C-alpha positions as CSV (number, residue, x, y, z in Angstrom):
1,M,-1.4,20.0,2.7
2,N,-3.8,19.1,5.3
3,V,-2.2,19.6,9.0
4,G,-4.2,16.7,10.3
5,A,-3.2,14.1,7.1
6,S,-0.4,11.8,7.8
7,K,2.6,11.5,5.8
8,D,1.9,7.9,5.3
9,W,-2.0,8.6,3.7
10,V,-1.4,6.3,1.0
11,Q,0.0,3.9,2.9
12,E,-3.2,3.6,5.4
13,L,-5.8,4.2,2.7
14,Y,-3.6,0.6,1.4
15,V,-3.8,-1.4,4.4
16,K,-7.5,0.1,4.8
17,E,-8.6,-1.1,1.6
18,F,-6.8,-4.1,0.9
19,I,-5.3,-5.7,3.5
20,K,-7.4,-5.2,6.5
21,P,-10.9,-8.0,6.2
22,K,-13.9,-6.1,5.3
23,L,-16.5,-6.8,8.1
24,L,-19.7,-8.1,7.2
25,P,-23.2,-7.0,7.9
26,T,-23.4,-10.6,10.1
27,D,-20.1,-10.2,11.7
28,F,-21.3,-7.9,14.5
29,Y,-24.6,-6.2,16.1
30,Y,-24.9,-3.4,18.9
31,D,-25.8,-4.7,21.9
32,K,-28.2,-2.3,24.0
33,D,-25.9,0.0,25.3
34,G,-24.5,0.8,21.6
35,R,-21.7,-1.5,21.5
36,M,-20.6,-3.1,18.7
37,V,-20.1,-7.2,19.4
38,M,-18.3,-9.4,17.0
39,T,-19.8,-12.5,16.5
40,E,-18.8,-15.9,17.3
41,E,-18.5,-17.0,13.2
42,Y,-16.5,-13.3,12.7
43,H,-14.1,-14.8,15.2
44,K,-13.4,-18.2,13.7
45,R,-12.6,-16.8,10.4
46,R,-10.5,-14.4,12.1
47,G,-8.9,-16.9,12.5
48,S,-7.3,-16.5,16.4
49,C,-8.0,-14.8,19.4
50,C,-7.1,-10.9,19.9
51,G,-7.1,-11.0,23.9
52,N,-9.0,-8.1,24.4
53,G,-11.7,-9.9,26.4
54,C,-14.4,-10.4,23.7
55,L,-17.9,-11.7,24.4
56,K,-18.3,-14.2,21.6
57,C,-14.7,-15.4,21.6
58,P,-15.3,-19.6,19.9
59,Y,-11.2,-20.0,21.5
60,E,-10.6,-22.5,24.3
61,P,-8.7,-21.2,26.2
62,R,-10.7,-17.7,26.5
63,H,-8.7,-14.2,25.6
64,E,-5.6,-16.1,25.0
65,R,-4.3,-14.1,22.3
66,G,-2.8,-15.7,19.5
67,N,-5.3,-19.0,20.6
68,V,-6.1,-20.9,17.6
69,V,-7.9,-24.2,19.5
70,I,-11.5,-23.7,18.8
71,K,-13.7,-24.9,21.6
């Protein structure tokens, strides 16, 4: 058994493949410092604000976790 492997690796694989949404090439871009920036369209498709202070947050008021009101 791999020492670094989680004992719940099957569940982690299931979540990774079937539950988490797949990123499309148009969902993000990299800024000049190499950081990933999620697009406004990605946030709208996600369905609610994550509350992480995203640069392209389309919700109003901005950066309020769980908010679903699009500006």
